[in-house]
C-alpha positions as CSV (number, residue, x, y, z in Angstrom):
1,M,0.0,0.0,0.0
2,A,1.4,3.4,-0.9
3,A,2.3,5.9,1.8
4,T,-0.1,8.7,2.7
5,I,0.1,11.9,4.7
6,E,-2.1,12.1,7.8
7,H,-2.2,14.7,10.5
8,I,-2.6,14.9,14.3
9,E,-4.1,18.1,15.4
10,I,-2.8,19.4,18.8
11,D,-2.1,22.8,20.4
12,G,-3.2,24.6,17.2
13,L,-0.7,22.6,15.1
14,K,-1.2,19.9,12.5
15,V,1.6,17.4,13.0
16,P,2.2,15.5,9.8
17,V,2.1,11.7,10.0
18,I,3.7,9.8,7.0
19,F,2.0,6.4,7.1
20,E,2.2,3.1,5.2
21,H,0.0,0.1,6.1
22,D,1.8,-3.2,5.7
23,K,0.3,-6.4,7.0
24,R,2.9,-8.8,5.7
25,L,4.7,-9.0,9.1
26,P,3.2,-8.3,12.6
27,L,5.6,-5.4,13.1
28,V,5.3,-1.6,13.6
29,T,8.0,1.0,13.2
30,M,7.8,4.7,14.0
31,Q,10.1,7.7,13.9
32,F,9.7,11.1,15.5
33,T,11.8,13.3,13.2
34,F,12.5,16.7,14.5
35,T,13.6,19.1,11.7
36,N,16.3,21.8,12.0
37,S,17.6,19.9,15.0
38,G,20.8,18.1,13.7
39,S,24.4,19.2,13.6
40,V,23.5,22.3,11.6
41,T,22.3,23.7,14.9
42,D,25.6,23.2,16.7
43,T,26.5,26.8,16.6
44,K,27.8,27.0,20.2
45,K,29.5,23.7,20.8
46,A,30.5,21.3,18.0
47,G,29.0,17.8,18.4
48,L,26.2,18.8,20.9
49,A,23.4,17.4,18.7
50,K,25.0,13.9,18.5
51,F,26.1,14.1,22.1
52,S,22.4,14.8,23.1
53,A,21.2,11.9,21.0
54,K,23.6,9.6,22.9
55,V,22.3,10.8,26.2
56,M,18.8,10.0,25.0
57,N,20.0,6.5,24.4
58,E,21.0,6.2,28.1
59,G,17.4,5.4,29.2
60,T,15.4,7.1,31.9
61,K,16.6,8.8,35.1
62,K,14.2,6.6,37.1
63,L,15.5,3.2,35.7
64,G,18.9,4.1,34.5
65,S,20.6,2.9,31.4
66,S,20.8,-0.9,32.1
67,A,17.4,-1.4,33.6
68,F,15.7,0.6,30.9
69,A,17.5,-1.4,28.2
70,Q,16.5,-4.6,29.9
71,S,12.8,-3.5,30.1
72,L,12.9,-3.0,26.3
73,E,14.7,-6.2,25.5
74,S,12.3,-8.3,27.5
75,R,9.5,-7.2,25.1
76,A,11.6,-7.0,21.9
77,I,11.2,-3.2,21.8
78,H,13.7,-1.0,20.0
79,I,14.1,2.7,20.9
80,H,17.1,4.6,19.5
81,A,18.0,8.3,19.0
82,S,20.3,9.6,16.2
83,T,21.0,12.8,14.3
84,G,21.8,13.9,10.8
85,V,22.9,17.3,9.5
86,E,19.4,18.7,9.7
87,T,17.3,16.3,11.8
88,F,17.1,14.6,15.2
89,V,15.4,11.2,15.0
90,M,13.8,9.1,17.7
91,E,13.0,5.6,16.4
92,V,10.7,3.1,17.9
93,G,10.1,-0.5,16.7
94,S,8.2,-3.4,18.1
95,L,5.9,-6.4,17.4
96,K,2.4,-5.3,16.7
97,E,1.0,-6.5,20.0
98,E,3.8,-4.6,21.9
99,F,3.4,-1.2,20.2
100,S,1.3,0.2,23.0
101,N,4.0,-0.8,25.5
102,A,6.6,0.6,23.2
103,L,4.8,4.0,23.1
104,T,4.6,3.9,27.0
105,K,8.3,3.3,27.2
106,F,9.0,6.0,24.6
107,D,6.8,8.5,26.4
108,S,8.6,7.8,29.7
109,L,12.0,8.4,28.0
110,L,10.8,11.8,26.6
111,K,9.5,12.9,30.0
112,D,12.4,11.6,32.1
113,P,15.7,11.4,30.2
114,N,18.7,10.1,32.2
115,Y,19.9,13.6,33.1
116,T,22.5,12.6,35.6
117,K,26.2,13.5,36.0
118,E,27.0,9.8,35.5
119,S,25.3,9.6,32.1
120,I,26.9,12.8,30.9
121,E,30.4,11.5,31.9
122,K,29.8,8.1,30.4
123,V,28.8,9.6,27.0
124,K,31.7,12.1,27.2
125,T,34.2,9.3,27.9
126,M,32.8,7.2,25.0
127,T,32.8,10.1,22.6
128,L,36.3,11.2,23.5
129,G,37.5,7.7,23.0
130,S,35.9,7.5,19.6
131,L,37.5,10.8,18.6
132,S,40.9,9.6,19.8
133,R,40.6,6.5,17.6
134,K,39.6,8.6,14.6
135,E,42.9,10.4,14.8
136,N,44.4,7.6,12.6
137,D,41.4,7.4,10.3
138,F,42.7,9.6,7.5
139,D,39.6,9.4,5.4
140,Y,37.8,11.0,8.4
141,T,40.6,13.6,8.8
142,A,40.6,14.5,5.1
143,S,36.8,14.7,4.9
144,N,36.6,17.0,7.9
145,E,39.4,19.2,6.5
146,L,37.5,19.5,3.2
147,K,34.4,20.6,5.0
148,A,36.5,23.2,6.9
149,I,37.6,24.6,3.6
150,L,34.3,24.5,1.8
151,F,32.3,26.0,4.6
152,K,34.9,28.2,6.3
153,D,33.8,30.0,9.4
154,T,30.4,28.4,9.5
155,V,28.8,25.6,11.6
156,L,29.2,23.2,8.7
157,A,33.0,23.6,8.8
158,Q,33.2,21.8,12.1
159,P,33.0,18.0,12.6
160,S,29.5,16.8,13.5
161,N,31.1,14.5,16.1
162,G,32.7,17.5,17.7
163,T,36.3,18.0,18.8
164,Q,38.2,16.9,21.9
165,K,37.8,20.5,23.2
166,S,34.1,21.0,22.4
167,I,33.1,17.6,23.8
168,E,35.0,18.2,27.0
169,S,33.1,21.5,27.4
170,I,29.6,20.0,27.1
171,E,27.7,20.1,30.4
172,L,24.4,18.6,31.5
173,K,22.7,22.0,31.1
174,D,23.8,22.2,27.5
175,V,22.0,18.8,26.7
176,K,18.9,19.9,28.6
177,K,18.7,23.1,26.7
178,F,19.2,21.4,23.3
179,V,16.6,18.7,23.9
180,N,14.0,21.2,25.3
181,S,14.4,23.6,22.5
182,H,14.6,21.1,19.6
183,L,12.4,18.1,20.5
184,C,9.2,20.0,20.2
185,K,5.8,19.7,18.5
186,S,6.4,22.6,16.1
187,N,9.2,20.9,14.1
188,L,7.9,17.3,14.4
189,I,7.2,14.9,11.5
190,V,6.0,11.4,12.5
191,V,6.9,8.5,10.2
192,L,4.8,5.3,10.8
193,G,4.5,2.0,9.1
194,G,3.5,-1.6,9.6
195,D,0.6,-3.8,10.7
196,I,-1.5,-1.1,12.5
197,E,-4.6,0.9,11.8
198,I,-3.9,4.6,11.4
199,E,-6.8,6.0,13.4
200,D,-6.0,3.9,16.4
201,A,-2.3,4.7,16.1
202,K,-2.9,8.4,15.8
203,K,-4.8,8.4,19.1
204,Q,-2.0,6.6,20.9
205,I,0.7,8.8,19.3
206,K,-1.1,12.0,20.2
207,K,-0.8,11.1,23.9
208,V,3.0,11.0,23.5
209,I,3.2,14.2,21.5
210,E,1.2,16.0,24.3
211,S,4.2,15.7,26.6
212,L,6.5,17.6,24.2
213,P,6.9,21.4,24.5
214,K,5.2,23.3,21.6
215,G,8.3,25.2,20.6
216,E,8.7,27.3,17.6
217,S,9.0,26.2,14.0
218,S,12.2,27.5,12.2
219,E,13.7,27.1,8.8
220,V,17.1,25.5,8.2
221,K,19.7,28.1,7.6
222,H,21.5,27.7,4.2
223,Y,25.3,28.0,3.9
224,E,27.2,28.8,0.7
225,V,30.3,27.0,-0.4
226,T,33.4,29.2,-0.7
227,K,33.8,30.4,-4.2
228,K,37.6,30.7,-4.1
229,P,39.4,27.3,-4.6
230,S,42.0,26.5,-2.0
231,Q,44.1,23.5,-0.8
232,S,45.1,22.1,2.5
233,I,47.8,19.5,2.9
234,L,48.0,17.6,6.2
235,K,51.2,15.6,7.0
236,K,50.6,12.3,8.8
237,D,52.3,9.0,9.3
238,T,50.5,7.3,6.4
239,Q,51.4,4.8,3.7
240,Q,49.2,6.4,1.0
241,A,47.7,9.7,0.1
242,Y,44.1,10.6,0.8
243,I,42.6,13.1,-1.7
244,Y,39.3,14.8,-1.0
245,F,38.0,17.4,-3.3
246,G,34.9,19.6,-3.6
247,S,33.4,22.7,-5.2
248,P,30.2,24.8,-5.3
249,Y,27.2,23.4,-7.2
250,N,24.7,26.0,-8.3
251,M,21.5,24.3,-7.6
252,D,19.0,24.6,-4.8
253,E,16.8,22.0,-3.1
254,G,13.6,21.5,-5.1
255,D,15.2,22.5,-8.4
256,E,13.3,20.9,-11.3
257,D,16.5,20.0,-13.0
258,Y,17.8,17.8,-10.1
259,Y,17.1,14.6,-12.1
260,K,19.7,15.9,-14.7
261,A,22.2,16.4,-11.9
262,R,21.6,12.9,-10.7
263,V,22.2,11.4,-14.2
264,A,25.3,13.6,-14.8
265,T,27.0,12.9,-11.5
266,F,26.3,9.1,-11.9
267,I,28.2,9.2,-15.2
268,L,31.0,11.3,-13.7
269,G,31.7,9.6,-10.4
270,T,28.7,8.0,-8.6
271,G,28.3,5.0,-10.8
272,G,31.4,3.0,-9.8
273,F,32.9,1.0,-12.6
274,G,32.1,2.7,-15.9
275,S,32.1,6.2,-14.4
276,R,34.5,8.7,-15.8
277,L,36.6,9.1,-12.7
278,M,36.9,5.4,-12.1
279,E,37.8,4.6,-15.8
280,E,40.5,7.2,-16.0
281,I,42.0,6.9,-12.5
282,R,41.8,3.2,-11.9
283,V,41.2,1.3,-15.2
284,K,43.4,3.4,-17.5
285,K,46.1,4.7,-15.1
286,G,46.0,2.4,-12.1
287,L,46.3,5.2,-9.7
288,A,43.7,4.2,-7.2
289,Y,41.5,1.3,-6.2
290,S,38.4,3.5,-6.4
291,A,37.4,7.1,-7.1
292,Y,34.0,8.5,-6.3
293,A,32.1,11.8,-6.7
294,R,28.6,13.0,-5.9
295,V,26.4,16.0,-5.5
296,S,24.7,17.0,-2.3
297,I,21.6,19.2,-2.5
298,T,19.9,19.9,0.8
299,K,18.3,22.7,2.7
300,S,21.5,23.7,4.4
301,S,24.0,23.4,1.5
302,N,24.6,22.4,-2.1
303,Y,28.0,21.2,-3.3
304,F,29.9,18.7,-5.4
305,T,32.5,16.5,-3.7
306,G,34.6,13.4,-4.3
307,Y,37.5,11.4,-3.0
308,L,40.2,8.7,-3.8
309,Q,43.3,7.2,-2.3
310,T,46.5,6.7,-4.1
311,K,50.2,5.9,-3.6
312,L,52.3,8.6,-2.1
313,D,54.3,9.1,-5.2
314,S,51.2,9.2,-7.4
315,L,49.6,12.1,-5.6
316,D,50.4,14.8,-8.1
317,E,49.4,12.7,-11.1
318,A,46.1,11.6,-9.4
319,Q,45.2,15.2,-8.6
320,K,46.0,16.4,-12.1
321,T,43.9,13.6,-13.5
322,V,40.9,14.6,-11.4
323,N,41.1,18.1,-12.7
324,E,41.4,16.9,-16.3
325,V,38.5,14.5,-16.1
326,I,36.1,17.0,-14.5
327,A,37.2,19.8,-17.0
328,N,36.7,17.5,-19.9
329,F,33.3,16.4,-18.6
330,V,32.1,20.0,-18.3
331,K,33.5,21.0,-21.7
332,N,32.3,18.0,-23.8
333,G,29.5,16.4,-21.8
334,V,28.7,12.7,-22.1
335,T,28.2,10.3,-24.9
336,K,25.0,8.7,-26.2
337,D,26.2,5.3,-24.8
338,E,26.9,6.7,-21.4
339,L,23.4,8.1,-21.1
340,A,21.8,4.9,-22.3
341,Q,23.7,2.8,-19.8
342,T,22.9,5.2,-17.0
343,K,19.2,5.1,-17.8
344,K,19.3,1.4,-17.9
345,F,20.9,1.1,-14.5
346,L,18.8,3.8,-12.7
347,L,15.5,2.5,-14.1
348,G,16.4,-1.1,-13.8
349,S,17.6,-0.9,-10.2
350,E,14.5,1.1,-9.0
351,P,12.7,-2.0,-7.5
352,L,15.8,-2.5,-5.1
353,R,15.4,1.1,-3.8
354,V,11.7,0.5,-2.7
355,E,12.1,-3.1,-1.6
356,T,11.4,-2.6,2.1
357,M,8.8,-0.6,4.0
358,S,11.6,1.4,5.6
359,Q,13.0,2.4,2.1
360,R,9.5,3.5,1.0
361,L,8.8,5.4,4.1
362,N,12.1,7.2,3.9
363,R,11.5,8.1,0.3
364,T,8.0,9.5,1.1
365,F,9.6,11.4,4.0
366,M,12.2,13.0,1.8
367,E,9.5,14.0,-0.8
368,Y,7.5,15.6,1.9
369,Y,10.5,17.2,3.6
370,K,11.7,18.7,0.4
371,G,8.3,20.1,-0.5
372,Y,7.5,17.8,-3.4
373,E,4.1,16.1,-3.9
374,L,3.9,12.4,-3.1
375,G,4.9,10.3,-6.0
376,H,7.6,12.8,-7.2
377,S,10.2,10.0,-7.3
378,V,8.2,8.1,-9.8
379,K,7.8,11.2,-12.0
380,E,11.5,11.9,-11.7
381,L,12.3,8.4,-13.1
382,E,10.0,9.1,-16.1
383,K,11.9,12.3,-16.7
384,I,15.2,10.3,-16.6
385,K,13.7,7.9,-19.1
386,N,12.8,10.6,-21.5
387,L,16.0,12.7,-21.0
388,K,17.7,13.6,-24.3
389,L,21.4,13.7,-24.8
390,K,21.3,17.3,-26.0
391,D,19.4,18.6,-23.0
392,L,21.7,16.7,-20.5
393,N,24.9,18.1,-22.2
394,Q,23.5,21.6,-22.1
395,F,22.9,21.2,-18.4
396,I,26.4,19.8,-17.8
397,K,28.1,22.6,-19.7
398,K,26.3,25.2,-17.5
399,H,27.8,23.9,-14.3
400,I,31.3,25.2,-14.9
401,E,31.6,25.9,-11.1
402,I,32.6,22.3,-10.4
403,N,35.9,23.1,-12.0
404,D,36.6,25.4,-9.0
405,L,37.9,22.5,-6.9
406,S,39.2,22.8,-3.4
407,Y,41.4,20.0,-2.0
408,A,42.0,18.5,1.4
409,I,45.0,16.0,1.2
410,V,46.5,13.8,3.8
411,T,50.0,12.6,2.9
412,K,53.2,11.5,4.5
């Protein structure tokens, strides 16, 4: 059954509920997704959003972490908090007959998080340990350095996991303030699916929503990529070079030409074997095991980015090849065969992208979140099917800004 948009009316608000009825298994899954509540809001202390999500995973103050986890496990209930760049997500999953109990547990967690000195110190220790281990993860290092270049002096320039200094500075009051100001009715979207009747579910879910503060709805702030290309080279004790590159991409979320960007980027670097970057860098020159590129178009940012790893003595040649491949791509576009093969893959693999209820719900959520009408993804595939080579190449040649590449490189 296709997903639909329902609403729960409360406190003068109409909280959207994205719902899909699926009776094939006696399971129910639900997400409370709070918009403009992810790492893009970490304007005071880097990593606070993710840190707060980890605290919400420490159970209730009444039961504590272990006892709360055991109470969930005994009924096969799953509750987990996580964050993205723009969202804070509380996920609940259970058997059909346990969904009421799952909502009761979820409600108790929202009302009584484990706000104790012990839980804060536990999360802080775990986070600092994770950051310490990442010091030798040079993909992580290069990726963060590229973001620092592309979004200089903005919240997107800092690591979403935080830094040693920022994590050490987080206190219980910071987490309380974050949760109270972001987990509210005004920026809530509920995603629900499984073997459950929607009207009954809405009544139960409404009782949980009632405990949330009303809050104020706010738009995600947009951050522009730096227009001036630059390069940062970090010297580490490494056996190979890590090359991360990125540039502006002149397209906003909701742009009607996004499907063209999707096709173009697939041919350039998202498509794996057969993509331009992979063919030139790995197949023809043997400079890297893989090379990848993609376009990110969201409310908070829009940019082109990619990466590869190569031998230390091949660094200059690999970087030069990236520049040449992208310049040639923009100047000359793609071939008829490349377009045909890309259409074949994107259209042929579509069933795999909507195979599970979770995939379908996530797609519907993204359509709603981006302001599209339901079913937009199907219409986009039809546009891809009918896309002409001339129109695609005209689109590619307009985006000369992807030649303005900034680099973050980790080498010996």
